[in-house]
Each structure stands twice: as C-alpha cells, then as structure tokens.
C-alpha positions in Angstrom: -6.1 -16.4 10.0 -3.4 -17.8 7.6 -0.9 -15.7 5.7 -2.8 -16.5 2.5 -5.8 -14.8 4.0 -3.9 -11.6 5.0 -2.4 -11.4 1.4 -5.7 -12.0 -0.3 -7.2 -9.1 1.9 -4.2 -7.1 1.1 -4.4 -7.6 -2.8 -8.1 -6.7 -2.8 -7.7 -3.5 -0.8 -4.7 -2.5 -2.8 -6.8 -3.2 -6.1 -9.7 -1.1 -4.8 -7.3 1.9 -4.0 -5.4 1.8 -7.3 -8.7 1.9 -9.2 -10.3 4.5 -6.9 -8.0 7.3 -5.4 -5.1 6.4 -7.5 -7.3 6.1 -10.9 -5.3 3.2 -12.2 -7.1 1.7 -15.3 -5.2 -1.5 -15.2 -4.2 -3.6 -12.1 -2.5 -7.0 -11.3 -1.4 -9.2 -8.5 1.4 -11.4 -8.4 2.2 -13.9 -5.9 5.2 -13.4 -3.7 8.5 -12.9 -5.2 10.8 -15.9 -5.3 13.8 -13.7 -5.7 15.4 -11.2 -3.4 14.0 -7.8 -3.4 16.0 -5.0 -5.2 18.1 -2.9 -2.7 17.1 0.5 -4.2 13.5 0.5 -2.7 12.0 3.2 -0.5 8.6 3.5 0.9 6.6 3.4 4.3 5.6 0.7 6.8 2.6 0.9 9.0 1.7 -1.7 11.8 -1.4 -3.9 11.7 -1.9 -5.3 15.1 -4.4 -7.9 15.9 -4.7 -10.9 18.5 -2.4 -12.8 18.5 -0.1 -11.1 16.1 1.3 -7.9 14.5 2.2 -7.5 10.9 3.9 -4.6 9.1 2.1 -3.5 5.7 4.8 -1.8 3.6 4.4 0.0 0.4 7.8 -0.2 -1.4 9.0 0.7 -4.8 11.7 2.8 -6.6 11.8 6.4 -5.9 10.4 7.1 -9.2 7.3 4.9 -8.6 6.8 6.5 -5.3 7.0 9.9 -6.9 4.3 8.6 -9.5 2.1 7.3 -6.7 2.2 10.4 -4.7 1.3 12.4 -7.9 -1.6 10.1 -8.5 -3.0 10.3 -5.1 -2.7 14.2 -5.1 -4.2 14.6 -8.5 -1.2 16.1 -10.1 0.2 15.6 -13.6 3.4 13.9 -14.2 4.8 17.2 -15.2 4.2 18.8 -11.8 6.9 18.9 -9.2 6.4 17.6 -5.6 7.9 20.0 -2.9 10.1 17.5 -1.3 10.6 13.8 -0.5 8.6 14.6 2.6 5.5 15.3 0.6 6.1 12.0 -1.4 6.2 9.9 1.8 3.4 11.7 3.4 1.3 10.7 0.2 2.6 7.2 0.5 1.6 6.9 4.0 -2.0 7.9 3.0 -1.9 5.3 0.4 -0.9 2.7 2.9 -3.5 3.8 5.4 -6.2 3.4 2.7 -5.0 -0.1 2.0 -4.8 -1.0 5.6 -8.3 0.3 6.1 -9.4 -2.0 3.3 -7.7 -4.9 5.0 -9.3 -4.1 8.3 -12.8 -4.3 6.7 -12.1 -7.3 4.8 -11.0 -9.3 7.9 -13.3 -7.7 10.4 -15.4 -11.0 10.6 -12.3 -13.2 11.6 -10.2 -10.6 13.8 -10.0 -7.1 15.2 -7.3 -5.2 13.6 -6.0 -2.0 15.4 -4.3 0.6 13.0 
C-alpha cells in the first residue's frame, strides 16, 4: 500500500469517529501540512503494524483541543472539569484506538494490521 492509501483510510476513519462518538456536526480534511508543526502539541501515538512496515498513528493538538476532544468522548459539557491530564490522555488514547480500528477495517482487503 502507498502512503496515500493509508492517509485516505485514516481520513475516513477519523471522520466517522468525529461524527459518531465525538458528535461533530462539521468535519473537514486537509492534506499534509507544508509547514513545520507547532511546538506546543500534545497527544498520543499508537503503533499500526503490518507486513512489511510499521506506522505510528498520532492524535496531536494543543492542550485545549485535547481537553475538548476528551470532554466530547466522555459526553461532558465544556463547563465540566476533567480530573487530570491522565483522564485527558486516556480519552485521547480511546479516540486514537477507534480511528486505528477504522483504518484496520478499511485496509483489511489489502493488508493485515495488528493493533
């Protein structure tokens, strides 16, 4: 598989998770950035292993966006406080796992992905 195939699968999986579990009403996908990433990003990575390569799927954003995503996944209002950064990153890990599962399903006919 080519990188473009992985990116397309990731975009579709992320859109499905945004609309479903995260409750987003508007989604969009932009191609890879041509400039350097901001230095203040935080988030999680999980490995996607297949023959013959291994990829890292990352969900990175500013801390405020990470908090917003965690609240959305947990069904919290924007006024409700999360207990700790551990809760935020646990929720981000779940979102990343959901996206990874969507990728795995989308590429199953072309390769076997181990999460």
